[in-house]
C-alpha positions in Angstrom: 15.5 37.9 -33.9 14.0 41.2 -35.9 15.6 44.5 -36.5 14.7 47.3 -33.9 14.4 50.2 -36.8 15.4 50.6 -40.3 18.6 53.0 -40.8 16.5 56.0 -41.8 14.2 56.1 -38.9 17.0 54.9 -36.2 18.0 58.6 -35.6 14.1 59.7 -35.3 12.8 57.1 -32.9 14.2 55.4 -30.0 13.4 51.9 -31.2 13.8 51.2 -27.2 11.5 53.3 -25.5 8.9 51.8 -23.4 10.6 48.7 -23.6 9.5 46.5 -20.2 12.7 44.9 -19.5 15.1 48.8 -19.8 15.2 51.8 -17.8 14.5 54.9 -19.6 18.7 55.5 -19.2 19.3 52.0 -20.8 16.9 52.4 -23.5 18.7 56.0 -24.0 22.2 54.4 -24.1 21.1 51.3 -26.7 19.6 54.5 -29.1 23.0 55.6 -28.7 24.7 52.5 -29.6 22.3 52.2 -32.1 22.9 55.8 -33.7 26.7 55.0 -33.6 26.3 51.7 -35.4 24.3 53.7 -38.1 27.3 55.9 -38.5 29.7 53.2 -38.6 28.1 51.5 -41.0 27.3 54.7 -43.3 31.2 55.6 -42.9 32.4 51.6 -44.2 29.9 52.2 -47.1 31.4 55.4 -48.3 35.1 53.8 -47.6 34.0 50.8 -49.8 32.6 53.1 -52.5 35.6 55.6 -52.4 38.2 52.1 -53.0 36.2 50.6 -55.6 36.1 53.5 -57.7 38.4 56.4 -57.4 37.0 59.9 -57.2 37.8 61.6 -60.4 37.0 64.9 -59.6 39.5 64.7 -56.4 42.1 63.0 -58.3 42.2 66.3 -60.7 42.1 68.5 -57.9 45.1 66.6 -56.2 46.7 67.0 -59.4 46.1 70.7 -59.9 47.6 70.9 -56.5 50.3 68.6 -56.8 51.7 70.6 -59.6 51.2 73.7 -57.9 53.3 72.4 -54.9 56.3 71.4 -57.3 56.2 75.1 -58.4 56.2 76.5 -54.7 59.4 73.9 -54.5 61.1 75.3 -57.3 60.5 78.5 -56.8 61.8 78.1 -53.1 64.7 76.2 -54.5 65.8 79.2 -56.5 65.3 81.7 -53.6 67.4 79.7 -51.6 70.1 79.5 -54.0 70.0 83.5 -54.7 70.3 83.7 -51.5 73.6 81.6 -51.1 74.9 83.2 -54.0 74.6 86.8 -52.7 76.4 85.8 -49.5 79.2 84.0 -51.3 79.1 87.0 -53.9 79.6 89.7 -50.8 82.2 87.3 -49.4 84.5 87.2 -52.3 84.2 91.0 -53.4 84.3 92.5 -50.1 87.8 91.4 -48.7 87.9 93.7 -45.8 85.1 91.7 -43.9 87.5 89.4 -42.7 89.6 91.8 -41.5 87.3 93.7 -39.9 85.9 90.6 -38.1 89.6 89.5 -37.1 90.0 92.8 -35.2 86.7 92.6 -33.4 87.7 89.2 -32.2 90.9 90.0 -30.9 90.1 93.1 -28.7 
């Protein structure tokens, strides 16, 4: 059994066109399957290459992103802590808030 076409030609020329046992629609469908098969083969080869040897430039970029996300998380925690402290400081320094709230609830 011979292969219909090389992988570089599969996207340019329909190897099934003009086959005596196939209708034009069947030839087109088989060609689409052949192109899909080549895409899957290329994807498998690329993922195999990436899994065997990690992409160093990608790792460097991810490390930079990880440091930035750590900084963002730290700043977020600090800002939440600041808001919580302001609220508790406002509650302690202004005892009239409780009496005003009590009066509004009883009326």
